[in-house]
C-alpha positions as CSV (number, residue, x, y, z in Angstrom):
1,M,16.3,22.4,54.2
2,I,16.9,22.0,58.0
3,A,13.7,20.4,60.1
4,I,12.3,22.0,62.9
5,E,12.7,19.8,64.8
6,G,14.3,18.3,68.5
7,N,15.5,21.0,70.2
8,F,15.4,23.4,67.1
9,A,11.9,23.4,67.8
10,Y,11.8,24.2,71.4
11,S,13.9,27.2,70.7
12,F,11.4,28.7,68.2
13,I,8.8,27.9,70.5
14,L,9.9,29.2,73.5
15,G,10.2,32.7,70.9
16,V,6.2,32.7,70.3
17,M,5.5,31.9,73.5
18,A,7.5,34.9,74.9
19,A,6.1,37.5,73.2
20,I,2.6,35.5,75.1
21,N,4.3,35.3,78.4
22,P,2.4,35.8,81.8
23,C,4.6,39.1,82.8
24,G,3.4,40.8,79.4
25,F,0.4,38.7,77.8
26,V,-1.6,42.1,78.1
27,L,1.2,43.6,75.9
28,L,0.5,42.1,72.5
29,P,-3.1,43.2,72.3
30,T,-2.6,46.2,73.3
31,Y,-0.1,46.7,70.4
32,L,-2.8,45.0,68.3
33,V,-5.3,47.6,69.2
34,Y,-3.2,50.7,69.3
35,Y,-1.6,49.8,66.0
36,L,-5.0,49.5,64.2
37,G,-6.0,52.7,65.7
38,T,-3.5,54.2,64.3
39,E,-3.8,52.7,60.9
40,L,-7.8,54.3,60.8
41,N,-6.1,58.3,61.4
42,R,-4.2,58.1,58.4
43,G,-5.6,59.2,54.9
44,E,-6.6,56.9,52.0
45,E,-3.4,55.0,50.6
46,S,-2.4,52.0,48.9
47,R,-2.8,48.5,50.0
48,A,1.3,48.3,48.9
49,A,2.3,51.4,51.4
50,T,-0.2,49.8,54.1
51,L,1.0,46.3,54.3
52,R,4.8,47.9,53.9
53,R,4.3,49.6,56.8
54,S,3.1,46.7,59.1
55,L,6.0,45.1,58.0
56,A,8.7,47.8,59.3
57,V,6.2,48.1,62.5
58,G,6.0,44.2,63.0
59,S,9.7,44.0,62.7
60,A,10.7,47.1,64.4
61,V,8.3,45.7,67.3
62,S,10.5,42.3,67.2
63,A,13.5,43.9,67.0
64,G,13.7,45.8,69.9
65,F,12.1,43.0,72.2
66,V,14.4,40.1,70.6
67,G,17.3,42.7,70.8
68,L,17.4,43.6,74.7
69,F,16.6,39.8,75.5
70,L,19.8,38.8,73.4
71,V,22.1,41.7,74.6
72,V,20.8,41.1,78.3
73,G,21.3,37.6,78.1
74,I,24.6,36.9,76.6
75,I,26.3,39.8,78.2
76,S,25.1,38.4,81.7
77,R,24.6,35.2,82.4
78,A,26.4,35.6,85.7
79,F,23.4,38.1,87.1
80,T,20.4,35.9,85.7
81,N,18.7,36.3,89.1
82,A,19.8,39.8,89.8
83,I,18.3,40.9,86.2
84,V,14.9,39.0,87.2
85,T,15.0,40.4,90.8
86,N,15.3,44.1,89.1
87,S,13.1,43.9,85.9
88,K,10.7,43.7,88.5
89,Y,10.4,47.6,89.9
90,A,11.4,48.2,85.7
91,S,7.8,46.9,84.7
92,L,6.0,48.7,87.6
93,V,7.4,51.6,86.5
94,I,6.6,51.0,82.8
95,G,2.7,50.0,84.1
96,V,2.4,53.2,86.2
97,L,3.4,55.4,82.8
98,L,1.6,53.2,80.8
99,V,-1.7,54.4,83.3
100,A,-0.6,58.2,82.7
101,M,-0.4,57.7,78.8
102,G,-4.0,55.9,78.7
103,I,-5.0,58.9,80.6
104,A,-3.3,61.3,78.9
105,M,-5.1,60.1,75.2
106,F,-8.7,59.7,76.8
107,L,-8.2,63.7,77.3
108,G,-7.5,64.2,73.8
109,W,-3.3,63.8,73.5
110,K,-2.4,61.6,70.6
111,P,1.5,59.9,71.1
112,P,3.9,61.2,68.2
113,I,3.2,57.8,66.2
114,A,-0.6,58.9,64.9
115,G,1.0,61.4,63.2
116,P,0.3,61.8,59.5
117,D,2.7,59.4,57.2
118,V,5.6,61.8,55.6
119,S,9.2,60.7,55.2
120,V,10.0,62.1,58.9
121,Q,7.0,61.1,60.2
122,R,8.0,57.2,58.8
123,Q,11.2,56.9,60.2
124,R,9.7,58.3,64.1
125,T,7.0,55.7,63.9
126,T,9.3,52.6,63.1
127,W,12.2,53.8,65.9
128,N,8.8,54.4,68.1
129,M,7.8,51.1,67.7
130,F,11.2,49.3,68.3
131,L,11.5,51.2,71.3
132,F,7.9,49.6,72.4
133,G,10.1,46.4,71.6
134,I,11.7,47.6,74.0
135,V,9.4,48.5,76.7
136,Y,7.7,45.3,76.2
137,A,11.1,42.9,76.8
138,I,11.4,44.8,79.8
139,A,8.2,43.9,80.9
140,S,8.0,40.3,80.2
141,I,11.9,40.0,81.2
142,G,11.3,38.2,84.3
143,C,9.2,35.4,82.9
144,T,11.3,34.7,80.1
145,I,15.5,35.4,80.6
146,G,15.9,32.3,82.7
147,F,14.6,30.3,79.6
148,L,16.6,32.3,77.4
149,T,20.1,32.1,79.4
150,S,19.1,28.7,80.4
151,V,18.4,27.0,77.6
152,I,18.3,29.0,74.5
153,L,22.0,30.7,74.9
154,G,23.1,27.1,77.1
155,S,22.6,25.3,73.7
156,V,25.8,27.3,72.6
157,N,27.8,25.0,75.3
158,R,25.7,22.0,75.0
159,Q,25.5,21.6,71.6
160,G,28.1,24.0,69.9
161,Y,28.4,27.4,68.7
162,V,27.1,26.3,65.2
163,S,23.9,24.5,66.9
164,G,23.5,27.3,69.5
165,V,23.3,30.3,67.0
166,L,20.8,28.1,65.1
167,S,18.5,28.2,68.4
168,I,19.1,31.8,68.8
169,T,18.1,32.4,65.7
170,L,14.5,30.2,65.7
171,Y,14.1,31.7,68.6
172,G,14.4,35.4,67.7
173,L,12.1,33.9,64.4
174,G,9.2,32.6,67.2
175,M,8.6,35.9,68.2
176,G,9.8,37.9,65.2
177,L,7.4,36.1,62.6
178,L,4.0,36.3,65.3
179,V,4.2,39.9,66.2
180,T,4.9,40.6,62.3
181,S,2.5,38.0,60.8
182,L,-0.3,39.3,63.5
183,T,0.5,42.9,62.4
184,V,0.5,42.4,59.1
185,A,-3.0,40.7,59.0
186,L,-4.3,43.3,60.9
187,A,-2.8,45.2,57.7
188,F,-4.9,43.2,55.3
189,A,-7.8,44.0,57.2
190,R,-7.8,47.6,57.6
191,V,-7.3,47.5,53.1
192,G,-10.3,45.6,53.1
193,F,-12.4,47.0,55.0
194,L,-11.3,50.6,55.3
195,T,-15.2,51.9,55.0
196,T,-16.4,50.0,57.7
197,L,-13.5,50.5,60.0
198,K,-13.5,54.1,59.3
199,K,-17.0,54.5,61.0
200,S,-15.5,53.9,64.2
201,L,-12.8,55.7,63.6
202,R,-14.4,58.4,66.2
203,W,-14.4,55.9,69.3
204,F,-11.4,53.8,68.1
205,D,-9.2,56.2,70.3
206,K,-10.8,56.0,73.3
207,V,-11.0,51.8,72.5
208,S,-6.9,52.3,72.5
209,A,-6.8,54.9,75.3
210,G,-8.6,52.2,77.4
211,F,-6.8,48.8,76.2
212,V,-3.6,51.1,77.3
213,T,-4.7,52.7,80.8
214,L,-5.9,48.6,81.3
215,T,-2.3,47.4,80.5
216,G,-1.0,50.0,82.6
217,L,-3.0,48.9,85.5
218,Y,-2.3,45.0,85.6
219,L,1.4,45.5,85.2
220,T,1.5,47.9,87.7
221,W,-0.9,45.8,89.7
222,Y,1.2,42.5,89.1
223,W,4.3,43.4,89.8
224,Y,3.1,45.5,92.9
225,S,1.7,41.9,93.8
226,S,5.0,40.2,92.8
227,I,7.0,43.5,94.9
228,T,5.4,42.7,97.5
229,N,4.9,38.6,98.2
230,R,1.2,39.4,98.3
231,G,0.5,36.6,95.7
232,A,-1.9,36.2,92.7
233,N,-5.2,37.5,92.8
234,S,-8.4,36.8,90.5
235,I,-7.5,39.5,88.0
236,I,-4.0,37.7,87.4
237,T,-5.3,34.4,87.4
238,R,-7.9,34.4,85.2
239,V,-5.3,36.1,82.6
240,D,-2.4,33.4,83.7
241,S,-5.1,30.9,83.0
242,V,-5.6,32.6,79.8
243,Q,-2.1,33.1,78.5
244,T,-1.8,29.5,79.5
245,D,-4.9,27.9,77.1
246,V,-2.9,29.5,74.3
247,A,0.4,28.9,75.1
248,Q,-1.0,25.1,74.9
249,F,-2.8,25.5,71.7
250,L,0.5,26.8,70.0
251,G,1.7,24.4,71.0
252,D,-0.4,21.8,70.3
253,I,-0.1,23.1,66.9
254,G,3.7,22.8,66.9
255,A,6.8,24.3,65.6
256,L,6.8,23.5,61.7
257,T,2.8,24.5,61.2
258,L,3.3,27.8,63.0
259,A,6.4,28.1,60.9
260,V,4.9,28.2,57.6
261,I,0.8,29.5,59.1
262,F,3.5,33.4,59.8
263,S,5.4,32.9,56.7
264,V,2.4,32.4,54.2
265,V,1.2,35.4,55.4
266,I,3.7,37.6,55.6
267,A,4.4,35.9,52.0
268,L,0.4,37.2,51.0
269,A,2.1,40.6,52.1
270,V,5.3,40.5,50.2
271,F,3.5,39.5,47.3
272,A,0.8,42.2,47.8
273,I,3.4,45.1,47.5
274,R,5.8,43.7,44.6
275,R,2.4,42.7,42.4
276,P,1.9,46.1,40.3
277,Q,-1.1,48.4,41.3
278,R,-3.8,49.3,39.1
279,V,-3.6,52.4,37.4
280,K,-6.9,53.9,37.8
């Protein structure tokens, strides 16, 4: 077994940090709240089905996020500055669209992902979450593409192809394991506290809409301030402070411990899925 240490540990930690970077930090809780809201809209189903979907959803978001970063990083190392500059405008548009989406949700509109869990809808749910991962990456790329290109992809040149590929893989695992384990944890909560959560169904859609709207407002203001060089205001400073504290906390835990924790959560879900269900 290869120990997660040195540059490899740094690659893994950078992947974890990619999910909570300052540019897209507010998208993580928004995604989790929205995911839980879609779960509450579903009817009674087996624990295995819920956990299986959580693994698919978490993996789809992670694949969209990491996939875009790797594609952009691999083909355009020479254009990093241009990508960072132009990503601000794309992220600003995303912020405005999220505000519009949140307002529409307040007025009763439900995104396609919130529909019933039939075969076609399940495929659509996974695809939509993959697209969400891409949106997440676009909103975050201004803060993290530099690390990916200079540290992770640069390791191919410094330490050889095999070592570089391992660093890139660990970066993707860091982000993917964090998002997937958090999704699975919510799925476990949904299974264990279904009755309690069902009581909140009437207002949970509004909470999801609120998170989406606030996230859009924050991203819009964040990137508008960046584009116009207005500097950070008190709201942005406070969010950055929280993000820094979270990043410091995860960094103190260490790459190996985080990897073990995330893997255990996901392994428990896989075990629960494969475990024979009791016949009532």
